[in-house]
C-alpha positions in Angstrom: -20.2 68.1 144.6 -17.2 66.0 142.8 -14.0 65.5 145.3 -10.6 67.8 144.1 -7.2 65.3 144.4 -4.3 66.9 144.1 -2.2 65.3 141.4 0.3 63.2 143.6 -2.1 60.9 145.3 -3.8 61.2 142.0 -1.7 59.5 140.4 -0.8 56.8 143.2 -4.1 56.4 143.0 -4.1 55.3 139.3 -1.4 53.6 139.7 -3.4 51.5 142.5 -6.7 50.9 140.3 -4.1 49.9 137.3 -2.8 47.5 139.3 -6.0 45.7 140.0 -7.1 45.7 136.6 -4.3 44.0 135.0 -4.5 41.7 137.4 -8.2 40.8 137.3 -7.7 40.9 133.6 -5.0 38.8 133.2 -6.2 36.2 135.0 -9.0 35.4 132.7 -7.3 33.8 130.1 -3.5 33.0 132.8 -5.3 29.3 132.8 -6.1 27.9 129.8 -2.8 26.9 128.7 -2.6 25.1 132.5 -5.9 23.5 131.8 -5.1 20.4 130.4 -1.9 19.8 132.8 -4.2 20.9 136.1 -6.3 18.0 135.3 -4.0 15.7 134.6 -2.0 16.3 137.9 -5.0 16.4 139.9 -6.4 13.1 138.5 -9.7 14.3 136.5 -10.9 14.2 133.2 -11.2 17.0 130.7 -15.4 17.4 131.2 -14.3 17.5 134.8 -11.4 19.8 134.4 -12.8 22.6 131.7 -15.1 23.6 135.5 -11.9 25.7 136.2 -12.7 27.9 133.7 -16.4 27.6 133.9 -16.5 28.4 137.8 -14.6 31.5 137.1 -16.9 32.7 134.2 -20.0 32.1 136.3 -19.0 33.5 139.9 -17.3 36.4 137.9 -20.2 37.8 136.4 -22.5 36.9 138.8 -20.6 39.1 141.5 -20.2 42.2 139.3 -23.1 43.4 139.8 -23.5 42.9 143.2 -19.7 44.3 144.3 -21.3 47.2 141.8 -24.0 47.7 144.2 -21.6 47.6 147.3 -19.2 50.3 146.1 -22.1 52.4 145.3 -23.6 51.3 149.2 -20.2 51.4 151.2 -17.3 53.2 149.3 -15.0 52.4 146.5 -12.3 51.7 148.4 -13.3 48.7 151.2 -14.9 47.1 148.2 -12.2 47.5 145.9 -9.6 46.4 148.9 -12.1 43.6 150.2 -12.1 42.5 146.0 -8.2 42.4 145.9 -7.9 40.4 149.1 -10.8 37.9 147.8 -9.1 37.7 144.5 -5.8 37.3 146.4 -6.5 35.4 148.9 -8.4 32.8 146.2 -4.9 32.5 144.0 -2.9 32.0 147.1 -5.6 28.9 147.5 -5.5 28.2 144.3 -1.6 27.4 144.1 -1.9 25.6 147.8 -4.6 23.0 146.1 -1.5 21.5 143.7 0.3 21.0 147.1 -2.8 19.1 149.1 -3.8 17.8 145.1 -7.4 18.3 145.8 -9.6 19.6 142.5 -12.2 20.6 144.7 -10.2 23.4 146.6 -9.4 24.3 143.1 -12.7 25.0 142.3 -13.7 27.1 145.3 -10.5 29.1 145.3 -11.2 30.0 141.4 -15.1 30.8 142.9 -13.5 32.6 145.4 -10.9 34.0 143.2 -13.5 35.3 140.8 -15.9 36.7 142.9 -13.1 39.0 143.8 -12.1 39.5 140.4 -15.9 40.6 140.2 -15.8 43.6 142.0 -11.5 45.3 140.5 -12.8 45.9 136.9 -15.8 47.7 137.2 -15.1 50.0 141.1 -11.4 50.6 139.3 -13.5 51.7 136.2 -15.9 54.1 137.8 -13.1 55.5 139.7 -11.3 56.6 136.8 -14.6 58.2 135.3 -15.4 60.2 139.0 -11.8 61.2 139.7 -11.1 63.0 136.8 -13.0 66.0 135.1 -15.4 65.0 133.0 -12.7 66.6 129.8 -10.5 63.9 130.9 -12.6 61.6 131.6 -12.3 59.5 127.9 -8.3 59.8 128.7 -8.7 58.4 132.2 -10.8 55.6 130.5 -8.8 55.2 127.7 -5.9 54.1 130.4 -8.2 51.5 132.2 -9.0 50.1 128.5 -5.3 49.9 127.6 -4.5 47.8 130.4 -7.3 45.8 130.8 -6.9 44.9 126.8 -3.0 44.5 127.2 -3.6 42.2 130.4 -6.5 40.2 128.6 -5.0 39.4 125.9 -1.7 38.5 126.8 -3.1 36.3 129.8 -2.8 33.2 127.6 0.7 34.2 126.7 1.5 35.2 130.4 0.4 31.3 131.0 2.6 29.9 129.1 5.5 32.0 129.5 5.0 31.0 133.5 5.0 27.2 132.6 8.2 27.6 130.1 10.1 29.4 133.0 8.8 27.0 135.9 7.7 23.9 134.1 4.7 22.1 133.4 4.7 20.5 136.7 4.7 23.7 138.8 1.6 25.7 137.6 0.6 27.4 140.8 3.5 29.8 140.4 0.4 31.3 137.7 -1.8 31.8 140.3 1.0 32.4 143.0 2.0 35.8 141.1 -1.0 37.3 142.3 0.0 37.8 145.1 2.9 40.3 145.5 0.5 42.5 143.5 -2.3 42.4 145.5 0.0 42.9 149.1 1.0 46.0 147.1 -2.3 46.9 146.3 -3.9 46.5 150.1 -1.1 47.9 151.9 -0.6 50.9 149.1 -4.3 51.5 149.0 -5.1 51.6 152.6 -2.6 54.5 153.0 -3.2 56.3 149.3 -7.1 55.6 148.6 -9.7 58.6 149.6 -11.9 57.4 152.5 -15.0 56.1 151.6 -18.5 57.6 153.8 -21.5 55.5 154.0 -23.6 56.8 151.6 -26.5 55.3 152.6 -28.5 53.6 155.7 -30.6 51.7 153.5 -31.4 48.3 153.9 -29.2 45.8 151.5 -31.4 43.9 148.7 -30.5 40.7 150.2 -33.4 39.0 148.0 -32.9 41.0 145.1 -28.9 39.9 145.4 -29.6 36.3 145.7 -32.6 36.0 142.6 -30.3 38.5 140.4 -27.4 35.6 141.6 -29.1 32.9 140.3 -30.3 34.1 137.3 -26.8 35.6 135.8 -25.2 31.4 136.7 -28.9 30.0 135.2 -28.3 31.7 131.6 -24.6 32.3 131.5 -25.2 29.0 132.1 -27.6 27.7 129.7 -26.0 29.7 127.3 -22.7 28.1 127.6 -24.1 24.7 126.8 -26.6 25.7 123.7 -24.9 24.2 120.6 -26.6 27.2 118.3 -25.8 24.7 114.9 -27.9 22.6 116.9 -30.5 24.1 118.2 -33.5 22.8 118.7 -31.6 19.2 119.8 -29.3 21.5 122.4 -32.3 23.2 123.4 -33.5 19.8 125.0 -30.9 19.2 126.5 -30.5 19.4 130.8 -28.0 21.2 130.2 -29.8 23.6 128.8 -33.6 24.1 128.8 -33.8 23.6 132.4 -31.3 26.6 134.0 -33.0 28.9 130.6 -36.3 28.1 132.4 -35.3 29.6 135.7 -33.9 32.4 134.4 -37.5 32.9 132.6 -39.5 32.4 135.4 -37.0 34.3 138.5 -37.3 37.3 135.7 -40.2 38.4 136.7 -40.2 37.7 140.0 -37.1 40.0 140.0 -38.7 43.0 138.7 -40.9 42.8 141.5 -38.5 42.2 144.3 -36.2 45.4 142.9 -39.5 47.4 142.7 -40.0 46.7 146.1 -36.6 46.9 147.6 -35.4 50.4 149.5 -32.2 50.2 147.8 -32.0 47.5 144.8 -29.2 46.1 143.3 -29.8 46.8 140.0 -31.3 50.0 139.0 -34.7 49.0 136.4 -34.8 52.5 135.4 -31.6 52.1 133.4 -34.4 50.3 131.0 -36.4 53.1 130.7 -33.8 55.0 129.4 -33.0 54.9 125.3 -29.2 56.1 125.5 -28.9 53.3 128.7 -30.7 50.6 126.7 -28.7 51.6 123.4 -25.5 51.5 125.8 -26.4 48.1 127.0 -26.5 46.5 123.9 -23.9 47.2 122.2 -22.2 46.6 125.5 -23.3 42.9 124.6 -22.1 43.0 121.1 -18.3 44.6 121.8 -18.4 41.5 123.9 -19.4 39.1 120.6 -16.9 40.7 118.7 -14.2 41.0 120.9 -14.6 37.6 121.3 -12.7 37.1 117.5 -9.5 37.5 119.1 -9.0 34.3 121.2 -8.8 32.8 118.0 -6.3 34.8 116.5 -3.2 32.3 117.7 -5.1 29.6 116.1 -6.1 31.7 113.0 -2.4 32.8 112.6 -0.9 29.1 113.2 -3.1 27.8 110.2 -2.4 30.7 107.9 0.7 30.8 108.4 1.3 26.9 108.8 3.2 27.2 112.3 3.5 24.8 115.0 1.2 25.1 117.9 1.9 28.0 120.5 3.3 29.4 117.8 0.6 31.8 117.0 0.7 33.3 120.6 3.4 35.3 119.7 1.4 36.9 117.1 -0.9 38.5 119.9 1.9 40.4 120.8 0.8 42.8 118.0 -3.3 42.9 118.4 -2.5 43.9 122.4 0.1 46.3 121.1 -2.2 48.3 119.4 -4.9 47.4 122.0 -2.9 49.1 124.6 -2.0 52.1 122.4 -5.3 52.5 120.7 -7.3 52.1 123.7 -6.2 55.7 125.4 -5.9 57.3 122.3 -9.7 56.5 122.3 -10.1 58.0 125.3 -8.8 61.3 124.5 -10.6 61.7 121.3 -13.5 60.8 123.0 -13.2 64.1 125.5 -12.5 66.2 121.8 -15.3 64.6 120.0 -17.8 62.4 121.6 -18.0 58.7 122.5 -20.8 58.0 119.7 -18.5 58.9 117.2 -15.0 57.3 118.0 -17.1 54.0 118.6 -18.2 54.0 115.7 -14.5 54.3 114.5 -14.0 51.7 116.3 -16.4 49.2 114.7 -16.0 50.5 111.6 -12.3 49.5 112.2 -12.8 46.2 113.4 -14.9 45.5 110.3 -12.2 46.7 108.0 -10.0 44.6 110.6 -12.4 41.3 110.3 -13.0 41.6 106.6 -9.3 41.6 105.8 -8.3 38.5 107.3 -11.6 37.2 105.8 -10.6 38.3 102.6 -7.2 38.6 102.2 -5.7 36.9 104.7 -6.8 33.7 104.1 -6.7 33.7 100.3 -3.3 35.3 100.4 -1.7 33.8 103.7 2.0 35.3 104.1 3.2 37.1 107.3 2.2 40.6 106.3 -1.3 40.0 105.8 -1.3 38.6 109.0 0.0 41.4 110.4 -1.9 44.1 108.8 -5.5 42.0 109.6 -4.3 42.1 113.7 -3.1 45.9 113.3 -6.6 46.5 112.1 -8.0 44.0 114.7 -6.2 45.3 117.5 -6.7 49.0 117.1 -10.6 48.3 116.5 -10.6 46.1 119.9 -8.6 49.5 121.9 -11.1 51.3 119.9 -14.6 49.8 121.2 -13.4 47.3 124.1 -14.8 50.1 127.3 -13.8 53.1 127.2 -16.2 54.7 125.3 -19.1 52.1 126.3 -18.5 53.0 129.6 -18.4 56.6 129.1 -21.7 56.6 127.6 -22.7 55.0 130.6 -21.6 57.5 133.0 -22.6 60.4 131.1 -26.4 58.6 131.6 -26.3 57.5 135.1 -25.5 59.6 138.4 -21.9 59.7 140.0 -23.7 57.8 143.3 -24.7 54.8 141.0 -21.5 54.8 138.6 -19.9 51.7 140.4 -23.5 49.9 139.8 -24.1 51.4 136.2 -20.3 50.0 135.3 -20.9 46.8 136.7 -24.3 45.9 134.4 -22.0 47.2 131.3 -19.9 44.6 132.7 -22.8 42.3 133.2 -23.9 42.5 129.7 -21.0 42.5 128.2 -20.2 38.9 129.6 -23.0 37.5 128.1 -22.0 38.5 124.4 -18.7 37.1 126.1 -20.0 33.8 126.7 -22.8 33.3 123.6 -20.1 34.4 121.5 -17.3 31.8 122.0 -19.8 29.1 121.7 -21.3 29.8 118.0 -17.3 30.8 117.0 -15.9 27.3 118.0 -19.4 26.0 116.4 -18.0 27.2 113.0 -14.3 25.9 113.9 -16.0 22.5 114.6 -17.8 22.3 111.5 -14.8 22.9 109.8 -13.0 20.6 111.9 -15.1 18.2 110.9 -14.4 18.4 106.6 -11.1 17.8 108.0 -10.8 14.3 108.3 -12.7 13.6 105.4 -11.1 16.3 103.0 -7.9 14.6 104.2 -8.9 10.9 104.2 -10.0 11.4 100.4 -6.1 13.1 99.2 -4.6 9.8 101.2 -3.1 6.8 98.7 -6.7 4.6 98.1 -4.3 1.7 97.6 -1.5 -0.8 99.3 0.8 -2.2 96.6 2.6 -5.1 97.8 6.1 -5.6 96.5 6.2 -8.5 93.9 6.8 -12.0 96.2 9.1 -14.5 95.4 7.7 -17.7 93.0 3.8 -15.9 92.8 4.1 -16.0 89.2 6.1 -19.2 88.2 3.3 -21.0 91.0 0.4 -19.7 89.3 2.2 -20.4 85.5 3.4 -24.1 86.8 -0.2 -24.8 88.4 -1.9 -23.8 85.4 0.0 -25.9 82.9 -0.4 -29.2 85.0 -4.2 -28.7 85.5 -3.8 -28.4 81.1 -2.2 -31.8 80.6 -5.4 -34.2 80.2 -3.6 -37.0 82.4 -3.2 -34.3 85.6 -6.6 -32.6 84.8 -9.0 -34.8 86.3 -6.6 -35.3 89.3 -5.7 -31.4 90.2 -9.8 -30.7 89.7 -10.1 -30.6 93.6 -6.9 -28.6 94.8 -6.7 -24.4 94.6 -3.9 -22.0 94.8 -4.7 -18.4 95.7 -4.6 -16.0 93.1 -1.6 -14.6 94.3 -1.4 -11.4 92.3 -4.4 -10.3 93.0 -3.4 -10.2 96.3 -0.8 -8.0 95.3 -2.9 -4.8 95.9 -4.9 -4.4 99.0 -7.7 -1.5 99.2 -7.7 0.9 102.0 -10.8 2.3 103.3 -10.8 5.7 104.9 -14.5 7.1 104.1 -16.0 5.0 106.8 -18.1 2.6 104.7 -15.6 -0.4 105.8 -15.9 -2.6 109.1 -13.1 -0.7 110.2 -13.8 1.2 113.7 -11.1 4.1 114.6 -10.2 3.9 117.7 -11.2 6.9 120.0 -7.0 8.0 120.4 -6.9 8.4 116.6 -10.3 10.1 116.2 -8.8 12.7 119.0 -5.1 12.7 117.3 -7.3 13.9 113.8 -9.3 16.2 115.6 -6.3 18.1 117.4 -4.0 17.8 114.7 -2.9 21.2 113.2 -1.6 22.4 109.9 2.1 21.3 110.6 1.1 18.2 112.1 -1.4 16.4 110.3 0.9 14.9 107.4 2.7 12.8 110.4 -0.3 12.1 112.4 -2.1 10.9 109.1 1.1 8.6 108.8 0.5 7.5 112.5 -3.3 6.6 111.5 -2.6 5.0 108.3 0.2 3.0 110.5 -2.1 2.5 113.3 -4.9 1.2 110.5 -2.3 -0.7 108.6 -0.8 -2.8 111.7 -4.9 -3.1 112.6 -6.1 -4.7 109.3 -2.9 -6.5 108.1 -3.1 -9.1 110.6 -6.2 -10.3 109.3 -5.2 -10.2 105.2 -2.0 -12.0 106.0 -4.0 -14.3 107.6 -6.5 -14.6 104.9 -3.1 -15.2 101.9 -2.0 -17.2 104.4 -4.2 -19.7 104.8 -5.1 -19.6 100.9 -1.4 -20.6 100.5 -1.5 -23.4 103.7 -5.2 -24.5 101.3 -3.2 -24.7 98.2 0.2 -26.7 99.9 -2.7 -28.5 101.8 -4.6 -29.9 98.2 -0.9 -30.3 96.5 0.0 -32.5 99.4 -2.9 -34.6 99.4 -2.6 -34.7 95.6 1.2 -36.2 95.8 -0.2 -39.4 97.4 -2.8 -39.7 94.4 -0.1 -40.1 91.9 2.2 -42.3 93.7 -0.7 -44.8 93.7 -1.3 -44.5 89.8 2.4 -44.9 89.1 2.4 -48.1 91.6 -0.4 -49.3 89.2 1.6 -48.0 85.7 4.9 -49.8 87.1 2.7 -52.6 87.8 1.0 -52.6 84.1 4.5 -51.4 82.4 6.2 -55.2 84.1 3.2 -57.6 83.1 3.5 -56.0 79.7 7.2 -56.7 79.9 6.9 -60.1 80.6 4.2 -60.4 78.0 6.6 -59.0 75.2 9.2 -61.4 76.2 6.9 -64.5 76.0 5.5 -62.9 72.8 9.2 -62.8 71.8 10.4 -66.4 72.6 7.0 -67.5 70.4 7.9 -65.6 67.6 11.2 -67.0 67.5 10.5 -70.7 68.1 7.5 -70.3 65.4 10.5 -69.3 63.6 12.4 -72.1 63.8 9.6 -74.5 63.1 9.2 -72.6 59.6 12.5 -72.8 58.8 12.6 -76.8 59.5 9.4 -76.7 57.6 10.5 -74.9 54.3 13.8 -76.9 54.3 11.6 -80.0 54.2 9.7 -78.3 51.2 13.0 -77.7 49.6 14.4 -81.3 50.4 10.8 -82.9 49.0 10.1 -80.4 46.0 14.3 -81.8 44.9 13.4 -85.3 45.5 10.5 -85.4 43.6 8.2 -86.7 46.2 4.5 -87.4 45.3 1.7 -85.0 46.1 0.4 -87.9 48.5 1.8 -90.1 51.0 1.2 -93.5 50.7 -2.2 -94.9 53.1 -0.9 -94.7 56.9 2.0 -92.3 56.4 3.4 -88.7 57.0 5.8 -86.7 56.3 7.8 -87.5 59.6 7.7 -91.3 58.5 9.9 -90.2 54.9 12.8 -88.3 57.2 16.2 -89.9 58.8 15.9 -90.9 61.7 19.3 -88.2 62.4 17.4 -85.8 61.0 14.1 -85.9 63.9 16.7 -86.1 66.2 17.7 -82.4 65.2 14.3 -81.4 64.7 12.1 -79.9 67.9 8.9 -81.8 68.8 6.5 -79.1 67.8 8.0 -79.3 64.3 7.3 -83.1 64.6 4.4 -83.1 65.8 3.0 -80.3 62.9 4.7 -83.3 60.5 3.0 -86.2 61.9 0.1 -84.5 60.3 0.6 -84.1 57.4 -0.2 -86.6 54.6 0.9 -84.5 51.6 3.3 -81.9 50.1 -0.1 -79.3 49.3 -0.6 -79.8 53.4 3.0 -79.1 54.1 2.8 -76.0 52.0 -0.9 -75.4 53.6 1.8 -75.4 57.0 3.8 -73.3 55.9 1.4 -70.6 55.3 -0.3 -70.5 57.9 2.8 -70.9 60.5 4.3 -67.4 58.6 0.7 -65.7 58.9 0.5 -66.4 62.5 4.3 -65.7 63.3 3.2 -61.5 60.9 0.3 -61.6 63.4 2.1 -62.4 66.8 4.5 -60.0 65.2 1.9 -57.3 65.0 1.0 -57.8 68.5 4.6 -57.6 69.2 4.7 -54.0 68.1 1.4 -53.2 69.4 2.7 -54.0 73.3 5.9 -52.4 72.6 4.2 -49.6 71.8 1.8 -49.7 74.7 5.3 -50.2 76.5 6.3 -46.8 75.3 3.3 -45.1 76.5 3.3 -46.2 79.9 7.2 -45.5 80.6 5.6 -42.1 79.0 2.9 -42.1 81.4 5.0 -42.8 84.1 7.9 -39.8 83.5 4.8 -37.7 83.2 3.8 -38.5 86.7 7.5 -38.2 87.9 7.5 -35.2 86.4 4.0 -33.4 87.6 5.3 -35.0 91.9 8.3 -33.0 91.2 6.5 -29.8 89.8 4.4 -30.7 92.5 7.1 -31.0 95.1 8.5 -28.1 94.3 5.3 -26.0 94.4 5.0 -26.8 97.6 8.9 -25.8 98.7 8.5 -22.5 97.1 4.6 -21.6 98.5 6.3 -21.9 101.8 8.9 -19.8 101.0 6.4 -17.1 99.7 4.6 -17.5 102.5 7.7 -16.8 104.4 7.9 -13.5 102.6 4.6 -12.4 103.4 5.4 -10.0 106.3 8.6 -8.9 105.0 6.6 -7.7 101.7 3.6 -6.2 103.7 6.1 -4.1 105.7 7.8 -2.8 102.8 4.0 -2.1 101.5 3.3 -0.3 104.4 6.9 1.7 104.2 6.0 2.9 100.7 2.6 3.7 101.8 4.4 5.9 104.3 6.5 7.6 101.7 3.5 8.3 99.2 1.7 10.3 102.4 5.1 12.1 102.7 5.0 12.8 98.8 1.4 14.4 99.5 3.0 16.5 102.3 1.9 20.2 100.5 -1.5 18.8 98.8 -2.5 17.5 102.4 -1.5 20.3 104.5 -2.9 22.8 101.8 -6.1 21.0 102.1 -6.1 21.2 105.6 -5.4 24.9 106.1 -8.0 25.5 103.0 -10.7 23.6 105.3 -10.0 25.6 108.2 -9.8 28.6 107.1 -13.4 28.3 106.1 -14.4 27.9 109.9 -12.0 30.9 110.7 -14.1 32.9 108.1 -17.2 32.2 109.2 -15.6 33.8 113.0 -14.7 36.8 111.3 -17.3 37.6 109.1 -19.4 36.8 112.6 -16.8 39.5 114.2 -17.6 42.0 111.5 -21.9 42.0 110.7 -21.8 42.2 115.2 -19.5 45.2 114.5 -22.5 46.7 111.8 -24.9 46.1 114.1 -23.7 47.7 116.7 -23.0 50.9 114.5 -26.6 50.7 113.3 -28.0 50.6 117.4 -25.4 53.2 117.7 -27.1 55.4 115.3 -30.5 55.6 117.9 -27.9 57.1 120.9 -28.4 60.6 121.6 -25.1 62.0 121.5 -25.9 65.2 124.6 -22.4 66.3 125.9 -22.8 68.2 129.4 -20.3 70.4 129.8 -18.4 70.3 132.6 -19.7 73.3 134.5 -23.1 73.0 133.6 -22.4 69.3 135.3 -20.7 70.4 138.3 -23.9 73.2 138.6 -26.2 71.1 138.6 -24.9 68.6 141.3 -24.1 71.4 143.2 -28.2 72.3 142.9 -28.7 69.0 143.8 -26.8 68.7 146.7 -28.6 72.2 148.0 -32.0 70.7 147.6 
């Protein structure tokens, strides 16, 4: 018969069990915000640090059916208090692991904590399902669902609050907070909880417990490591297939063990009952649906463009409405039955998920977020535990209510293990597109401000090369294209040789909608700092090459100038000699002309007597005044005609010499112009070297300004970049909540196969009394 518990005792019992449920549920998420702090403090990497959560999940799931069975066998009071004691002891050891500085101790303590946690919720839930009369059972289970839901949802927020209160270096307090609750439950439980009598003396199914434990650990560990987006490849992983293979091989072994066991740890008859099978399937699905809530903070932050951590406060909305809906659903179950209320809960969950997908992501604001979370919270409250637990208890005997509800919890935990793997995959896939989308929106060119003299240097050099005198001399000198160097291509698409450092990749992966612009600037700044030295070195090398070529050309000009100066000097001397000769010849011509005029006036004969020359006819005084060259010329003149011929020849010779003199003078002017050209070119080339050195010195500052301009251009694209990030990541969230909606719809389909035969309270009591008499 059902024990009748007095109302005051029932209230105290309710408080004791709800306190345990609250403590066990809140701890499932309280470690999450502290994980990175703890692993850093204890000196382990992220891959090792994740085990503080993984080991809790595995040990918790493995202990659920065992603790449930022990409660059926040895009584709830002792198993419940044992579970609370283990949980409190594990919490104390977790905190002390910081004092010792041992990560291994933390893992062992987390396993102890999880084993205790695995017995708290199922046993407490079974107590509510049996201590209250059937007509109030829904209300009682609703209280369980409300407390469990609030604690589960607020776990991460509670962890953050404790870290804020005590400081991040005092993370042990997220475990120490459990100790006062543990002491209260143990002390109160010893005196208030009804004493449980040993149900039977059948042998404990030790082999079944061991086999089931290995099966549960293998299954959950294998499932948690599957990448459902790379399913075939991940199935080849040694972190997946060996464990799933162990589960598959042990499954028939477990069935044989349980069939032969006097008191099996799991009642295999559950799987012959259609209603129980449907209940377990729906429990699995509810675990999948429920996991959508863990993304609410990140989803809210992305939609509302608020900083990381702020979205956790919006979980309060989810928790409040889930906490309100759970007890309300319990009362409605008492009136309308679990099947109808569970269906209603899944419908509300579908509405909430669809609203988040098709309204909130397209019209992101606080109102649409709150509306979506209200529906989601109500859906969780209506489906999370109350109706499913009710359905399970309605189809099992009270004597095995603990193990029955433990089986429900175990199956739900499988759903909660698989769902995040899939949902995180959606977020990761969307996140994988963020970097490329954002990179494509960043400016693709870096414009370097005008460098000093860059155009002047180029124009001067081109002018010099156009000079025929300089073209040959400058043909081997190369001046870099300074104008082309003003634009540097920035390649973010991965086709360049630039390899992004791991810390920058992690920075971009860890970006949120509020940090993507600053992180993009950090990425660009780092890439600029890593790539610019090579670019600057290349430009400087080109300038140095040009300077070297010019400096090598200047000595050649000096040699050319020296040769021209030598030629100019020799030509000048020749001109001076020619001018002296012309002068002397003109003097002779003048004398000849004077003699010719004199002879003509004297009526001299055309031919002189034999043996005489024109010189013999001249007076001695005149001869003394005449140049020797003229006298020599006159010695040969024998007639007046010869004298005239001499005059004409000398006149022509003078004219020819004067022509040559004019040519020499023009050549001299050409040499002079050439010298001036070489001197000018030399001055220009020296000036180019000076200016190129000035330009070279200005390059670093110009690139620094270019960097500032580029970062400012990123700031100018702030709105576009944030919207791109938000929209891209929202695709992942849309798939998450579509998955939740589809899962909820699938649950409704399975729910149609549940036969909702509600047993009248009196009929139930009579049946149990008859059974006890027999």
